[in-house]
GULO-665202 format. One line per 8 residues: number of its first residue (from 1); their letters; for each residue x, z, y of C-alpha. Coordinates in nm, 2 decimals, padded with zeros to 4 digits. Example, Ala and Ser with C-alpha at 12.3 -4.5 7.8 and 13.67 -1.06 7.14 Angstrom:
BEGIN
1	AS	01.23:00.78:-00.45; 01.37:00.71:-00.11
This chain:
BEGIN
1	MEHEEVST	04.77:14.58:28.32; 05.08:14.79:28.38; 05.30:14.86:28.08; 05.66:14.93:28.00; 05.89:14.65:27.87; 05.96:14.68:27.51; 06.30:14.62:27.37; 06.34:14.37:27.08
9	PLKHRSPT	06.27:14.55:26.75; 06.53:14.53:26.47; 06.27:14.49:26.20; 06.11:14.15:26.12; 05.79:14.31:25.98; 05.61:14.64:26.05; 05.38:14.82:25.79; 05.16:14.94:26.08
17	TYILFYAL	05.11:14.59:26.21; 05.04:14.46:25.85; 04.76:14.71:25.82; 04.62:14.62:26.16; 04.61:14.25:26.08; 04.44:14.33:25.75; 04.18:14.52:25.94; 04.14:14.25:26.21
25	GTVTLVPF	04.09:13.99:25.93; 03.83:14.21:25.77; 03.64:14.23:26.10; 03.60:13.85:26.12; 03.36:13.86:25.83; 03.18:14.19:25.90; 02.89:14.02:26.09; 02.81:13.83:25.77
33	YFFATAAD	02.89:14.07:25.49; 02.74:14.38:25.65; 02.45:14.23:25.83; 02.29:13.93:25.66; 02.37:14.06:25.31; 02.14:14.36:25.35; 01.88:14.15:25.17; 01.66:14.43:25.04
41	YWMYKFRD	01.62:14.56:25.40; 01.53:14.22:25.55; 01.29:14.13:25.27; 01.12:14.47:25.32; 01.09:14.42:25.69; 00.93:14.08:25.64; 00.71:14.16:25.34; 00.33:14.14:25.34
49	PESNVSYS	00.22:14.48:25.49; -00.10:14.45:25.28; 00.09:14.42:24.95; 00.26:14.69:24.75; 00.53:14.44:24.65; 00.83:14.43:24.88; 00.98:14.10:24.75; 00.94:13.86:24.46
57	NENRTGLQ	01.06:13.50:24.41; 00.71:13.39:24.31; 00.53:13.55:24.61; 00.74:13.53:24.92; 00.59:13.55:25.26; 00.66:13.28:25.51; 00.89:13.50:25.71; 01.08:13.61:25.39
65	AAFIPVYS	01.13:13.24:25.29; 01.24:13.14:25.64; 01.47:13.42:25.73; 01.79:13.33:25.55; 01.78:12.96:25.63; 01.70:13.02:26.00; 01.95:13.30:26.02; 02.22:13.07:25.88
73	TVSYISIV	02.13:12.80:26.12; 02.14:13.03:26.42; 02.47:13.18:26.30; 02.63:12.83:26.26; 02.52:12.72:26.60; 02.63:13.05:26.77; 02.98:13.05:26.63; 03.04:12.69:26.71
81	VFIILTIR	02.91:12.73:27.07; 03.12:13.04:27.14; 03.43:12.89:26.99; 03.39:12.59:27.22; 03.32:12.82:27.52; 03.62:13.03:27.44; 03.85:12.73:27.42; 03.71:12.59:27.74
89	WIRKLTIL	03.65:12.90:27.97; 03.66:13.24:27.80; 04.02:13.19:27.70; 04.11:13.24:28.07; 04.06:13.61:28.00; 04.36:13.79:27.86; 04.38:13.85:27.48; 04.36:14.23:27.54
97	VRIIMTLC	04.03:14.19:27.74; 03.88:13.96:27.48; 03.96:14.18:27.18; 03.82:14.49:27.35; 03.52:14.30:27.47; 03.43:14.14:27.13; 03.49:14.46:26.92; 03.29:14.68:27.16
105	GTITVFVS	03.02:14.41:27.18; 03.00:14.40:26.80; 02.97:14.78:26.78; 02.70:14.77:27.04; 02.50:14.52:26.84; 02.53:14.72:26.52; 02.41:15.03:26.71; 02.11:14.84:26.84
113	TFVFVRDD	02.01:14.75:26.48; 01.98:15.12:26.39; 01.69:15.15:26.63; 01.47:14.93:26.41; 01.57:15.08:26.07; 01.31:15.35:26.07; 01.08:15.18:26.33; 00.75:15.05:26.19
121	TDSWQTGF	00.78:14.67:26.26; 00.49:14.56:26.05; 00.26:14.50:26.35; 00.51:14.27:26.52; 00.70:14.11:26.24; 00.74:13.77:26.41; 00.87:13.94:26.73; 01.11:14.15:26.51
129	MVTTLLTA	01.24:13.83:26.35; 01.30:13.67:26.69; 01.48:13.99:26.80; 01.69:13.99:26.48; 01.79:13.63:26.53; 01.89:13.70:26.89; 02.10:13.99:26.76; 02.25:13.76:26.50
137	FLLRGFCG	02.33:13.50:26.78; 02.52:13.76:26.98; 02.69:13.90:26.67; 02.82:13.56:26.56; 02.90:13.48:26.92; 03.13:13.78:26.94; 03.28:13.67:26.61; 03.35:13.32:26.74
145	IFLVTLFE	03.53:13.46:27.05; 03.72:13.71:26.84; 03.82:13.44:26.59; 03.98:13.22:26.85; 04.15:13.52:27.02; 04.29:13.65:26.69; 04.44:13.32:26.59; 04.59:13.29:26.94
153	MVLQFSPI	04.73:13.64:26.92; 04.88:13.59:26.57; 05.09:13.29:26.70; 05.31:13.55:26.87; 05.40:13.70:26.53; 05.56:13.57:26.21; 05.35:13.31:26.02; 05.30:13.56:25.74
161	YLAVIFSG	05.06:13.76:25.95; 04.82:13.46:25.96; 04.80:13.48:25.58; 04.74:13.85:25.62; 04.43:13.78:25.83; 04.29:13.57:25.55; 04.37:13.84:25.30; 04.18:14.08:25.53
169	QAICRILS	03.87:13.86:25.49; 03.89:13.90:25.12; 03.91:14.28:25.17; 03.58:14.25:25.37; 03.41:14.09:25.07; 03.55:14.37:24.84; 03.42:14.64:25.06; 03.08:14.47:25.08
177	ALVEIVLL	03.06:14.44:24.70; 03.15:14.81:24.66; 02.88:14.91:24.90; 02.63:14.71:24.70; 02.73:14.88:24.38; 02.71:15.23:24.54; 02.36:15.15:24.66; 02.25:15.04:24.32
185	NTDADPAV	02.36:15.37:24.18; 02.17:15.57:24.45; 01.84:15.37:24.40; 01.78:15.41:24.77; 01.48:15.26:24.96; 01.53:14.94:25.16; 01.56:15.11:25.49; 01.84:15.33:25.37
193	NGFVYFLS	02.01:15.02:25.22; 02.00:14.86:25.56; 02.13:15.17:25.74; 02.42:15.20:25.50; 02.52:14.84:25.54; 02.50:14.85:25.92; 02.68:15.18:25.94; 02.96:15.06:25.71
201	GMLIVVLT	03.01:14.75:25.92; 03.01:14.94:26.24; 03.26:15.19:26.11; 03.50:14.91:26.00; 03.49:14.77:26.35; 03.53:15.11:26.52; 03.83:15.20:26.30; 03.99:14.86:26.37
209	LLGFFFSL	03.95:14.91:26.74; 04.11:15.25:26.72; 04.39:15.10:26.51; 04.44:14.83:26.77; 04.48:15.09:27.04; 04.71:15.30:26.83; 04.94:15.00:26.75; 04.94:14.90:27.12
217	SMSQFFKH	05.05:15.24:27.22; 05.27:15.36:26.93; 05.41:15.06:26.75; 05.72:14.91:26.92; 05.71:14.61:26.69; 05.35:14.53:26.78; 05.40:14.59:27.15; 05.70:14.36:27.16
225	HFWKEREV	05.52:14.06:27.01; 05.18:14.13:27.17; 05.32:14.14:27.53; 05.60:13.88:27.50; 05.37:13.59:27.61; 05.11:13.73:27.84; 05.02:13.43:28.05; 04.74:13.20:27.94
233	VKLEVSKE	04.90:12.87:27.85; 04.68:12.56:27.89; 04.60:12.41:27.56; 04.74:12.05:27.57; 04.53:11.81:27.38; 04.63:11.45:27.36; 04.57:11.18:27.10; 04.94:11.15:27.03
241	KCRTILHK	04.98:11.53:26.98; 04.67:11.54:26.76; 04.80:11.25:26.55; 05.14:11.42:26.51; 04.99:11.75:26.40; 04.74:11.59:26.16; 05.02:11.38:26.01; 05.23:11.69:25.95
249	LKFYLLSM	04.94:11.89:25.81; 04.75:11.61:25.63; 04.82:11.74:25.28; 04.77:12.10:25.37; 04.45:12.04:25.56; 04.31:11.83:25.28; 04.41:12.10:25.03; 04.23:12.36:25.23
257	VISSGSTT	03.92:12.15:25.27; 03.90:12.07:24.90; 03.97:12.42:24.79; 03.74:12.59:25.04; 03.46:12.34:24.99; 03.47:12.35:24.61; 03.49:12.73:24.62; 03.19:12.77:24.85
265	IIDLRVTS	02.98:12.55:24.62; 02.98:12.82:24.36; 03.09:13.11:24.58; 02.90:13.44:24.58; 02.57:13.24:24.63; 02.60:13.13:24.26; 02.82:13.39:24.09; 02.59:13.68:24.21
273	VVISVDQS	02.28:13.53:24.05; 02.43:13.47:23.71; 02.29:13.70:23.45; 02.44:13.85:23.14; 02.38:13.68:22.80; 02.27:14.02:22.67; 02.00:14.07:22.93; 01.73:14.04:22.68
281	SGSGSQDE	01.88:14.31:22.47; 01.72:14.58:22.69; 02.05:14.72:22.82; 01.91:14.81:23.17; 02.24:14.93:23.31; 02.42:14.60:23.21; 02.13:14.39:23.34; 02.13:14.57:23.68
289	YFGSVITL	02.50:14.58:23.75; 02.63:14.26:23.60; 02.58:14.04:23.91; 02.73:14.30:24.14; 03.03:14.37:23.92; 03.09:13.99:23.89; 03.09:13.97:24.27; 03.34:14.25:24.29
297	VYCISDYF	03.57:14.09:24.03; 03.54:13.76:24.23; 03.64:13.93:24.55; 03.93:14.12:24.40; 04.07:13.81:24.23; 04.05:13.61:24.55; 04.24:13.89:24.73; 04.52:13.91:24.47
305	GREFAMLL	04.56:13.53:24.48; 04.61:13.55:24.86; 04.86:13.84:24.82; 05.06:13.65:24.55; 05.10:13.35:24.79; 05.26:13.58:25.04; 05.52:13.69:24.79; 05.65:13.34:24.77
313	RKPSRPSQ	05.86:13.32:25.08; 06.08:13.02:25.01; 06.10:12.76:25.29; 05.85:12.48:25.29; 05.97:12.15:25.12; 05.84:11.81:25.23; 05.68:11.75:24.89; 05.51:12.09:24.87
321	GLVLLCAA	05.20:11.97:25.06; 05.14:11.70:24.81; 05.18:11.94:24.52; 04.92:12.18:24.68; 04.68:11.88:24.73; 04.71:11.78:24.37; 04.65:12.14:24.26; 04.34:12.16:24.48
329	CIRVVLVP	04.21:11.83:24.33; 04.27:11.95:23.97; 04.09:12.28:24.06; 03.77:12.09:24.14; 03.74:12.04:23.76; 03.65:12.41:23.73; 03.34:12.38:23.95; 03.09:12.28:23.67
337	LPVVCNED	03.24:12.52:23.41; 03.00:12.81:23.46; 02.73:12.59:23.29; 02.92:12.61:22.96; 03.02:12.98:22.98; 02.80:13.11:22.70; 02.98:13.45:22.67; 03.02:13.72:22.94
345	YVYIIFVI	03.39:13.76:22.88; 03.44:13.38:22.91; 03.25:13.38:23.24; 03.45:13.67:23.37; 03.78:13.49:23.29; 03.65:13.18:23.47; 03.56:13.39:23.78; 03.91:13.55:23.79
353	IFASTNGF	04.08:13.21:23.76; 03.86:13.03:24.00; 03.87:13.30:24.27; 04.24:13.38:24.25; 04.34:13.01:24.27; 04.13:12.97:24.58; 04.30:13.26:24.75; 04.64:13.14:24.64
361	LINMCIIR	04.59:12.78:24.76; 04.44:12.88:25.10; 04.72:13.12:25.19; 04.99:12.89:25.06; 04.86:12.60:25.28; 04.85:12.83:25.58; 05.20:12.98:25.53; 05.38:12.65:25.43
369	GSQILADD	05.19:12.44:25.69; 05.29:12.67:25.98; 05.65:12.65:25.88; 05.67:12.28:25.95; 05.52:12.30:26.30; 05.69:12.33:26.63; 05.59:12.63:26.85; 05.40:12.42:27.10
377	EKPLAMLF	05.20:12.25:26.81; 05.08:12.58:26.66; 04.79:12.66:26.90; 04.62:12.32:26.84; 04.70:12.34:26.47; 04.52:12.67:26.44; 04.21:12.51:26.59; 04.23:12.23:26.33
385	IIIFIYIS	04.25:12.49:26.06; 03.95:12.68:26.19; 03.74:12.36:26.22; 03.84:12.21:25.89; 03.78:12.53:25.69; 03.46:12.60:25.87; 03.31:12.25:25.82; 03.41:12.24:25.45
393	SVMGSLVG	03.26:12.59:25.39; 02.93:12.48:25.56; 02.91:12.16:25.35; 03.00:12.35:25.03; 02.74:12.62:25.11; 02.47:12.36:25.15; 02.56:12.21:24.81; 02.57:12.56:24.66
401	KGLVQAF	02.23:12.63:24.80; 02.09:12.32:24.64; 02.24:12.42:24.30; 02.07:12.76:24.32; 01.74:12.60:24.40; 01.78:12.34:24.12; 01.86:12.59:23.85
Protein backbone atom coordinates (compact mmCIF):
# COMPACT_ATOMS: atom_id res chain seq x y z
CA MET A 1 0.00 0.00 0.00
CA GLU A 2 1.40 3.37 -1.02
CA HIS A 3 1.80 6.01 1.65
CA GLU A 4 4.01 8.96 2.45
CA GLU A 5 6.92 8.62 4.79
CA VAL A 6 6.21 10.23 8.12
CA SER A 7 8.80 12.24 9.95
CA THR A 8 9.60 11.29 13.52
CA PRO A 9 7.16 13.04 15.85
CA LEU A 10 8.42 15.17 18.71
CA LYS A 11 5.79 13.94 21.16
CA HIS A 12 6.17 10.66 23.07
CA ARG A 13 2.40 10.25 23.43
CA SER A 14 -0.64 11.32 21.46
CA PRO A 15 -4.16 11.89 22.91
CA THR A 16 -5.71 10.69 19.65
CA THR A 17 -3.72 7.47 19.76
CA TYR A 18 -4.63 7.00 23.42
CA ILE A 19 -8.33 7.19 22.55
CA LEU A 20 -7.88 4.80 19.63
CA PHE A 21 -6.17 2.16 21.76
CA TYR A 22 -8.88 2.50 24.41
CA ALA A 23 -11.40 1.80 21.65
CA LEU A 24 -9.38 -1.10 20.23
CA GLY A 25 -9.19 -2.62 23.71
CA THR A 26 -12.94 -2.21 24.08
CA VAL A 27 -13.56 -4.07 20.81
CA THR A 28 -11.67 -7.16 22.04
CA LEU A 29 -14.49 -7.93 24.51
CA VAL A 30 -17.48 -6.76 22.45
CA PRO A 31 -18.20 -10.31 21.14
CA PHE A 32 -18.79 -11.42 24.73
CA TYR A 33 -20.34 -8.44 26.50
CA PHE A 34 -22.66 -7.42 23.66
CA PHE A 35 -23.61 -10.84 22.32
CA ALA A 36 -23.71 -13.64 24.88
CA THR A 37 -24.83 -11.36 27.72
CA ALA A 38 -28.16 -10.58 26.03
CA ALA A 39 -29.51 -13.31 28.32
CA ASP A 40 -33.20 -12.34 28.22
CA TYR A 41 -33.15 -12.48 24.42
CA TRP A 42 -31.53 -15.90 24.22
CA MET A 43 -33.75 -17.37 26.93
CA TYR A 44 -36.79 -16.01 25.07
CA LYS A 45 -35.64 -17.54 21.79
CA PHE A 46 -35.11 -20.96 23.41
CA ARG A 47 -38.22 -20.95 25.62
CA ASP A 48 -41.02 -23.50 25.43
CA PRO A 49 -43.34 -22.03 22.73
CA GLU A 50 -46.31 -23.69 24.43
CA SER A 51 -45.62 -21.95 27.75
CA ASN A 52 -46.38 -18.37 28.74
CA VAL A 53 -43.21 -18.24 30.83
CA SER A 54 -40.09 -17.07 28.99
CA TYR A 55 -37.58 -18.27 31.57
CA SER A 56 -37.37 -19.56 35.13
CA ASN A 57 -34.61 -21.33 37.02
CA GLU A 58 -37.01 -24.08 38.04
CA ASN A 59 -38.45 -24.80 34.60
CA ARG A 60 -35.73 -24.34 31.99
CA THR A 61 -36.01 -26.05 28.64
CA GLY A 62 -33.20 -28.26 27.38
CA LEU A 63 -32.04 -25.61 24.93
CA GLN A 64 -32.09 -22.89 27.62
CA ALA A 65 -30.00 -25.02 29.96
CA ALA A 66 -27.55 -26.02 27.23
CA PHE A 67 -27.06 -22.68 25.47
CA ILE A 68 -24.58 -20.89 27.78
CA PRO A 69 -22.34 -23.95 28.44
CA VAL A 70 -22.27 -24.90 24.75
CA TYR A 71 -21.75 -21.28 23.70
CA SER A 72 -18.83 -20.96 26.14
CA THR A 73 -17.25 -24.17 24.84
CA VAL A 74 -17.60 -23.09 21.21
CA SER A 75 -16.17 -19.66 22.05
CA TYR A 76 -13.14 -21.10 23.85
CA ILE A 77 -12.41 -23.52 21.00
CA SER A 78 -12.86 -20.84 18.35
CA ILE A 79 -10.58 -18.24 19.91
CA VAL A 80 -7.82 -20.80 20.58
CA VAL A 81 -8.03 -22.22 17.05
CA PHE A 82 -7.91 -18.79 15.41
CA ILE A 83 -5.08 -17.57 17.63
CA ILE A 84 -3.04 -20.59 16.52
CA LEU A 85 -4.03 -20.08 12.86
CA THR A 86 -3.06 -16.40 13.09
CA ILE A 87 0.35 -17.15 14.56
CA ARG A 88 1.00 -19.88 11.99
CA TRP A 89 -0.52 -18.54 8.74
CA ILE A 90 -2.85 -15.53 8.95
CA ARG A 91 -0.01 -13.44 10.38
CA LYS A 92 1.48 -13.37 6.87
CA LEU A 93 -1.17 -10.79 6.03
CA THR A 94 -0.28 -7.21 6.92
CA ILE A 95 -1.52 -5.71 10.18
CA LEU A 96 -3.62 -3.22 8.21
CA VAL A 97 -5.40 -5.97 6.26
CA ARG A 98 -6.03 -8.04 9.39
CA ILE A 99 -7.49 -5.14 11.36
CA ILE A 100 -9.83 -4.12 8.54
CA MET A 101 -10.78 -7.75 7.86
CA THR A 102 -11.60 -8.59 11.49
CA LEU A 103 -13.49 -5.39 12.29
CA CYS A 104 -15.52 -5.58 9.07
CA GLY A 105 -16.15 -9.28 9.71
CA THR A 106 -17.37 -8.54 13.24
CA ILE A 107 -19.71 -5.84 11.93
CA THR A 108 -21.08 -8.27 9.33
CA VAL A 109 -21.77 -10.91 11.99
CA PHE A 110 -23.64 -8.41 14.16
CA VAL A 111 -25.69 -7.29 11.17
CA SER A 112 -26.62 -10.92 10.48
CA THR A 113 -27.97 -11.29 14.03
CA PHE A 114 -30.48 -8.50 13.38
CA VAL A 115 -32.22 -10.73 10.83
CA PHE A 116 -33.36 -13.13 13.55
CA VAL A 117 -34.38 -10.61 16.22
CA ARG A 118 -37.95 -10.21 14.91
CA ASP A 119 -38.02 -13.50 13.03
CA ASP A 120 -40.22 -16.24 14.50
CA THR A 121 -37.74 -19.02 15.27
CA ASP A 122 -40.07 -21.12 17.45
CA SER A 123 -40.59 -23.71 14.72
CA TRP A 124 -36.86 -24.33 14.24
CA GLN A 125 -35.27 -23.62 17.63
CA THR A 126 -32.64 -26.34 17.27
CA GLY A 127 -31.62 -25.03 13.85
CA PHE A 128 -31.55 -21.50 15.24
CA MET A 129 -29.28 -22.62 18.06
CA VAL A 130 -26.88 -24.25 15.59
CA THR A 131 -26.93 -21.06 13.49
CA THR A 132 -26.24 -18.97 16.60
CA LEU A 133 -23.32 -21.18 17.61
CA LEU A 134 -21.83 -20.93 14.12
CA THR A 135 -22.21 -17.16 14.38
CA ALA A 136 -20.50 -17.24 17.77
CA PHE A 137 -17.68 -19.34 16.32
CA LEU A 138 -17.07 -16.73 13.62
CA LEU A 139 -17.39 -13.83 16.06
CA ARG A 140 -14.86 -15.26 18.49
CA GLY A 141 -12.66 -16.31 15.57
CA PHE A 142 -12.46 -12.72 14.38
CA CYS A 143 -11.73 -11.77 17.98
CA GLY A 144 -8.81 -14.22 18.13
CA ILE A 145 -7.26 -12.85 14.93
CA PHE A 146 -7.82 -9.28 16.10
CA LEU A 147 -6.30 -9.99 19.53
CA VAL A 148 -3.02 -11.32 18.11
CA THR A 149 -2.91 -8.50 15.54
CA LEU A 150 -3.53 -5.83 18.17
CA PHE A 151 -0.80 -7.13 20.46
CA GLU A 152 1.55 -7.28 17.48
CA MET A 153 0.71 -3.71 16.50
CA VAL A 154 1.09 -2.27 20.00
CA LEU A 155 4.71 -3.50 20.13
CA GLN A 156 5.54 -0.65 17.74
CA PHE A 157 4.37 1.85 20.38
CA SER A 158 5.35 2.72 23.94
CA PRO A 159 4.61 -0.05 26.54
CA ILE A 160 2.00 2.23 28.12
CA TYR A 161 -0.33 1.58 25.18
CA LEU A 162 -0.47 -2.12 26.05
CA ALA A 163 -1.88 -1.16 29.44
CA VAL A 164 -4.30 1.19 27.67
CA ILE A 165 -5.69 -1.79 25.73
CA PHE A 166 -6.48 -3.60 28.98
CA SER A 167 -8.11 -0.44 30.33
CA GLY A 168 -10.21 -0.42 27.17
CA GLN A 169 -11.45 -3.89 28.08
CA ALA A 170 -12.67 -2.48 31.39
CA ILE A 171 -14.50 0.26 29.47
CA CYS A 172 -16.31 -2.44 27.47
CA ARG A 173 -17.61 -3.92 30.73
CA ILE A 174 -18.75 -0.49 31.90
CA LEU A 175 -20.65 0.16 28.67
CA SER A 176 -22.31 -3.25 28.87
CA ALA A 177 -23.39 -2.61 32.47
CA LEU A 178 -24.82 0.79 31.49
CA VAL A 179 -26.82 -0.79 28.65
CA GLU A 180 -28.18 -3.34 31.11
CA ILE A 181 -29.33 -0.62 33.53
CA VAL A 182 -30.93 1.41 30.72
CA LEU A 183 -32.85 -1.66 29.53
CA LEU A 184 -34.09 -2.30 33.07
CA ASN A 185 -35.51 1.22 33.10
CA THR A 186 -37.30 0.77 29.79
CA ASP A 187 -38.89 -2.58 30.68
CA ALA A 188 -38.51 -3.59 27.03
CA ASP A 189 -39.43 -7.02 25.69
CA PRO A 190 -36.64 -9.61 25.13
CA ALA A 191 -36.45 -8.99 21.37
CA VAL A 192 -35.81 -5.28 21.94
CA ASN A 193 -33.20 -6.13 24.58
CA GLY A 194 -31.35 -8.31 22.09
CA PHE A 195 -31.56 -5.67 19.38
CA VAL A 196 -30.16 -2.97 21.69
CA TYR A 197 -27.24 -5.17 22.78
CA PHE A 198 -26.36 -6.14 19.20
CA LEU A 199 -26.75 -2.58 17.90
CA SER A 200 -24.60 -1.18 20.73
CA GLY A 201 -21.86 -3.73 20.06
CA MET A 202 -21.93 -3.07 16.33
CA LEU A 203 -21.76 0.72 16.83
CA ILE A 204 -18.71 0.35 19.08
CA VAL A 205 -16.93 -1.65 16.36
CA VAL A 206 -18.01 0.76 13.59
CA LEU A 207 -16.81 3.82 15.52
CA THR A 208 -13.52 2.08 16.31
CA LEU A 209 -12.98 1.26 12.64
CA LEU A 210 -13.69 4.88 11.69
CA GLY A 211 -11.33 6.06 14.44
CA PHE A 212 -8.63 3.75 13.10
CA PHE A 213 -8.96 5.18 9.59
CA PHE A 214 -8.95 8.72 11.01
CA SER A 215 -5.76 8.10 13.01
CA LEU A 216 -4.11 6.43 10.04
CA SER A 217 -4.79 9.43 7.84
CA MET A 218 -4.60 12.39 10.26
CA SER A 219 -2.35 11.47 13.21
CA GLN A 220 1.35 11.92 12.44
CA PHE A 221 2.25 10.16 15.70
CA PHE A 222 0.14 7.09 14.91
CA LYS A 223 1.30 6.91 11.28
CA HIS A 224 4.95 7.09 12.31
CA HIS A 225 4.71 4.14 14.69
CA PHE A 226 2.25 2.11 12.63
CA TRP A 227 4.36 2.15 9.46
CA LYS A 228 7.84 2.01 10.95
CA GLU A 229 8.01 -1.81 10.83
CA ARG A 230 5.83 -2.97 7.95
CA GLU A 231 7.47 -6.26 7.11
CA VAL A 232 6.26 -9.45 8.74
CA VAL A 233 9.02 -10.69 10.98
CA LYS A 234 9.10 -14.43 11.54
CA LEU A 235 8.37 -15.24 15.16
CA GLU A 236 11.46 -17.03 16.46
CA VAL A 237 10.55 -19.69 19.00
CA SER A 238 13.34 -21.66 20.64
CA LYS A 239 13.62 -23.42 23.98
CA GLU A 240 16.41 -21.10 25.03
CA LYS A 241 14.46 -17.96 24.13
CA CYS A 242 11.33 -19.25 25.87
CA ARG A 243 13.33 -20.06 29.00
CA THR A 244 14.91 -16.60 28.97
CA ILE A 245 11.57 -14.82 28.63
CA LEU A 246 9.84 -16.99 31.22
CA HIS A 247 12.73 -16.42 33.63
CA LYS A 248 12.50 -12.66 33.21
CA LEU A 249 8.70 -12.60 33.50
CA LYS A 250 8.17 -15.41 36.02
CA PHE A 251 7.00 -13.18 38.86
CA TYR A 252 4.88 -10.98 36.58
CA LEU A 253 3.22 -13.93 34.81
CA LEU A 254 2.49 -15.69 38.11
CA SER A 255 1.05 -12.46 39.49
CA MET A 256 -1.24 -12.10 36.47
CA VAL A 257 -2.32 -15.75 36.65
CA ILE A 258 -3.15 -15.54 40.36
CA SER A 259 -4.87 -12.16 40.09
CA SER A 260 -6.82 -12.97 36.92
CA GLY A 261 -7.78 -16.46 38.09
CA SER A 262 -8.93 -15.39 41.55
CA THR A 263 -10.83 -12.47 40.04
CA THR A 264 -12.68 -14.63 37.53
CA ILE A 265 -13.80 -16.97 40.32
CA ILE A 266 -16.07 -14.27 41.71
CA ASP A 267 -16.15 -11.98 38.69
CA LEU A 268 -19.46 -10.80 37.23
CA ARG A 269 -20.74 -14.38 37.30
CA VAL A 270 -21.01 -14.15 41.12
CA THR A 271 -21.29 -10.42 41.82
CA SER A 272 -24.25 -10.02 39.47
CA VAL A 273 -26.36 -12.66 41.24
CA VAL A 274 -25.86 -11.34 44.77
CA ILE A 275 -29.06 -9.82 46.18
CA SER A 276 -29.58 -6.95 48.60
CA VAL A 277 -30.09 -7.79 52.29
CA ASP A 278 -33.22 -5.61 52.11
CA GLN A 279 -34.80 -7.62 49.31
CA SER A 280 -37.54 -8.91 51.54
CA SER A 281 -38.54 -5.38 52.55
CA GLY A 282 -40.55 -4.97 49.37
CA SER A 283 -38.42 -2.22 47.84
CA GLY A 284 -38.96 -3.24 44.23
CA SER A 285 -36.60 -0.67 42.80
CA GLN A 286 -33.72 -1.76 45.03
CA ASP A 287 -34.44 -5.44 44.39
CA GLU A 288 -34.40 -4.95 40.61
CA TYR A 289 -31.35 -2.75 40.22
CA PHE A 290 -29.01 -3.93 42.99
CA GLY A 291 -27.26 -6.61 40.92
CA SER A 292 -26.87 -4.34 37.88
CA VAL A 293 -25.54 -1.43 39.95
CA ILE A 294 -23.07 -3.73 41.69
CA THR A 295 -21.87 -4.91 38.28
CA LEU A 296 -21.38 -1.29 37.19
CA VAL A 297 -19.49 -0.44 40.40
CA TYR A 298 -17.29 -3.49 39.83
CA CYS A 299 -16.44 -2.48 36.26
CA ILE A 300 -15.74 1.16 37.14
CA SER A 301 -13.49 0.13 40.04
CA ASP A 302 -11.54 -2.24 37.80
CA TYR A 303 -11.08 0.56 35.26
CA PHE A 304 -9.78 3.07 37.81
CA GLY A 305 -7.37 0.47 39.20
CA ARG A 306 -5.91 0.04 35.71
CA GLU A 307 -5.69 3.80 35.19
CA PHE A 308 -3.92 4.31 38.52
CA ALA A 309 -1.28 1.76 37.51
CA MET A 310 -0.53 3.80 34.39
CA LEU A 311 0.15 6.89 36.52
CA LEU A 312 3.09 5.16 38.22
CA ARG A 313 5.76 5.58 35.56
CA LYS A 314 8.89 4.83 37.56
CA PRO A 315 11.31 2.37 35.91
CA SER A 316 10.92 -1.27 36.86
CA ARG A 317 13.16 -2.55 39.67
CA PRO A 318 14.38 -6.17 39.93
CA SER A 319 12.43 -6.73 43.16
CA GLN A 320 9.17 -5.27 41.86
CA GLY A 321 8.00 -8.52 40.28
CA LEU A 322 8.28 -10.33 43.62
CA VAL A 323 6.40 -7.52 45.37
CA LEU A 324 3.55 -7.78 42.85
CA LEU A 325 3.48 -11.57 43.25
CA CYS A 326 3.20 -11.24 47.03
CA ALA A 327 0.40 -8.69 46.60
CA ALA A 328 -1.47 -11.04 44.23
CA CYS A 329 -1.14 -13.91 46.73
CA ILE A 330 -2.38 -11.75 49.61
CA ARG A 331 -5.32 -10.64 47.48
CA VAL A 332 -6.52 -14.26 47.21
CA VAL A 333 -7.64 -13.92 50.84
CA LEU A 334 -10.41 -11.61 49.59
CA VAL A 335 -12.06 -14.36 47.48
CA PRO A 336 -14.27 -15.91 50.23
CA LEU A 337 -15.19 -12.58 51.86
CA PRO A 338 -18.54 -12.08 50.02
CA VAL A 339 -19.92 -14.90 52.19
CA VAL A 340 -19.51 -12.75 55.33
CA CYS A 341 -20.69 -9.45 53.82
CA ASN A 342 -23.99 -9.11 55.69
CA GLU A 343 -24.61 -5.46 54.83
CA ASP A 344 -25.00 -3.87 51.42
CA TYR A 345 -22.44 -1.13 52.07
CA VAL A 346 -19.88 -3.70 53.28
CA TYR A 347 -20.35 -5.72 50.11
CA ILE A 348 -20.03 -2.59 47.94
CA ILE A 349 -16.75 -1.70 49.69
CA PHE A 350 -15.52 -5.25 49.08
CA VAL A 351 -16.41 -5.03 45.37
CA ILE A 352 -14.57 -1.71 45.00
CA ILE A 353 -11.41 -3.05 46.68
CA PHE A 354 -11.46 -6.41 44.90
CA ALA A 355 -12.05 -4.99 41.42
CA SER A 356 -9.65 -2.04 41.69
CA THR A 357 -6.79 -4.22 42.97
CA ASN A 358 -7.31 -6.59 40.05
CA GLY A 359 -7.07 -3.78 37.50
CA PHE A 360 -4.06 -2.30 39.26
CA LEU A 361 -2.11 -5.56 39.49
CA ILE A 362 -2.79 -6.64 35.89
CA ASN A 363 -1.68 -3.34 34.38
CA MET A 364 1.30 -3.02 36.71
CA CYS A 365 2.52 -6.46 35.65
CA ILE A 366 2.09 -5.60 31.97
CA ILE A 367 3.84 -2.23 32.20
CA ARG A 368 6.70 -3.31 34.44
CA GLY A 369 7.17 -6.65 32.72
CA SER A 370 7.50 -5.06 29.28
CA GLN A 371 10.20 -2.70 30.60
CA ILE A 372 12.64 -5.52 31.33
CA LEU A 373 12.34 -7.21 27.93
CA ALA A 374 14.50 -6.73 24.86
CA ASP A 375 12.69 -5.68 21.69
CA ASP A 376 13.17 -9.07 20.03
CA GLU A 377 11.66 -10.80 23.09
CA LYS A 378 8.44 -8.79 23.20
CA PRO A 379 6.45 -10.56 20.43
CA LEU A 380 6.86 -13.97 22.08
CA ALA A 381 6.28 -12.44 25.52
CA MET A 382 2.94 -11.02 24.34
CA LEU A 383 1.85 -14.52 23.34
CA PHE A 384 2.79 -15.80 26.79
CA ILE A 385 0.71 -13.03 28.37
CA ILE A 386 -2.32 -13.88 26.21
CA ILE A 387 -2.03 -17.60 26.90
CA PHE A 388 -1.43 -17.30 30.65
CA ILE A 389 -4.25 -14.81 31.24
CA TYR A 390 -6.62 -16.76 29.02
CA ILE A 391 -5.97 -20.11 30.73
CA SER A 392 -6.23 -18.62 34.23
CA SER A 393 -9.48 -16.88 33.29
CA VAL A 394 -10.98 -20.11 31.92
CA MET A 395 -9.99 -22.06 35.05
CA GLY A 396 -11.33 -19.33 37.33
CA SER A 397 -14.54 -19.16 35.32
CA LEU A 398 -15.10 -22.90 35.76
CA VAL A 399 -14.60 -22.60 39.52
CA GLY A 400 -16.92 -19.57 39.61
CA LYS A 401 -19.58 -21.49 37.72
CA GLY A 402 -19.33 -24.27 40.29
CA LEU A 403 -19.75 -21.76 43.13
CA VAL A 404 -22.89 -20.30 41.55
CA GLN A 405 -24.39 -23.76 41.11
CA ALA A 406 -23.43 -24.74 44.67
CA PHE A 407 -24.98 -21.70 46.32
